C-alpha positions in Angstrom: -47.2 86.6 162.9 -44.1 86.7 165.2 -44.6 87.2 168.9 -42.6 90.5 168.9 -45.0 92.0 166.3 -48.2 91.4 168.4 -50.0 94.4 169.9 -52.0 94.4 173.1 -54.4 97.1 174.0 -56.7 98.4 176.7 -59.3 101.1 176.7 -61.0 103.3 179.2 -64.1 104.8 177.8 -66.1 107.7 179.3 -63.4 108.9 181.6 -64.9 111.9 183.4 -62.2 114.4 182.5 -61.6 116.4 179.4 -59.1 115.0 176.8 -57.2 118.3 176.8 -56.2 117.7 180.5 -55.0 114.2 179.9 -53.1 114.5 176.6 -49.8 116.0 178.1 -49.4 112.8 180.2 -49.9 110.7 177.1 -47.2 112.6 175.3 -44.8 111.8 178.2 -44.9 108.0 177.7 -45.4 107.5 174.0 -42.5 105.3 172.6 -41.1 104.4 176.1 -40.8 100.9 177.6 -43.8 100.0 179.6 -42.1 99.7 183.0 -40.4 103.1 182.5 -43.8 104.6 181.5 -45.4 103.4 184.7 -42.5 104.9 186.7 -42.9 108.2 184.9 -46.7 108.3 185.5 -46.4 107.4 189.2 -44.4 110.6 189.8 -47.3 112.9 188.7 -50.1 113.5 191.2 -52.7 114.5 188.6 -55.8 112.6 188.0 -55.1 112.3 184.3 -51.9 110.5 185.0 -53.8 108.0 187.2 -56.2 107.3 184.4 -53.4 106.5 181.9 -51.5 104.5 184.5 -54.5 102.2 185.1 -55.1 101.7 181.4 -51.4 100.9 180.9 -51.5 98.4 183.7 -54.6 96.8 182.1 -52.8 96.6 178.7 -49.9 94.8 180.4 -52.3 92.4 182.1 -53.9 91.7 178.7 -50.4 91.0 177.3 -49.7 88.6 180.2 -53.1 86.9 179.8 -52.5 86.4 176.1 -49.0 84.9 176.9 -46.8 87.6 175.5 -43.2 86.4 175.2 -41.3 88.9 177.3 -43.4 91.5 179.3 -40.2 93.5 180.1 -39.6 94.3 176.5 -43.0 95.8 175.8 -43.0 99.3 174.4 -45.9 101.8 174.6 -46.5 102.1 170.8 -49.6 104.2 170.8 -51.5 106.3 173.4 -54.7 107.9 172.1 -56.9 110.3 174.0 -60.1 111.0 172.1 -63.0 113.2 173.1 -66.1 111.5 174.4 -69.7 112.7 174.9 -70.4 115.9 176.8 -73.0 116.4 179.5 -74.7 119.7 179.3 -75.2 121.4 182.6 -76.4 124.9 183.8 -74.9 127.2 186.4 -77.0 129.9 188.1 -76.1 133.5 187.3 -77.2 136.9 188.6 -80.9 138.0 188.5 -82.3 134.6 187.9 -80.4 133.9 184.7 -78.4 130.8 184.0 -75.5 129.9 181.7 -74.6 126.5 180.2 -71.4 124.6 180.6 -70.1 121.3 179.4 -68.8 118.4 181.5 -66.5 116.7 179.0 -65.5 113.0 178.9 -62.7 111.2 177.0 -61.8 107.8 175.7 -58.3 106.6 176.5 -56.6 103.8 174.4 -53.1 102.4 175.2 -51.4 100.0 172.8 -48.2 98.1 173.8 -46.1 96.2 171.4 
């Protein structure tokens, strides 16, 4: 297998944020060069952008550790945000009642090629 065909990935599992809030930032960087993607993500103050930025940095570090040919030419080939488990919690309501709500988690996978 040629060096330019190799893929390097990193995962963040059980990120304490719903996948729905993170996916717009994943759509921003899909198909872009890795350094350009890091630049784009650093402009957004949202927590979801920080999660993806850290996973992308980890994928680049994995590529460097596995002696990828040219780190500057790596492209973000796949960013996947999957739903994780949900913690069930209860919030107090009027007259002693309670209502359930879900604290959602997500799994983030970034693949560079």
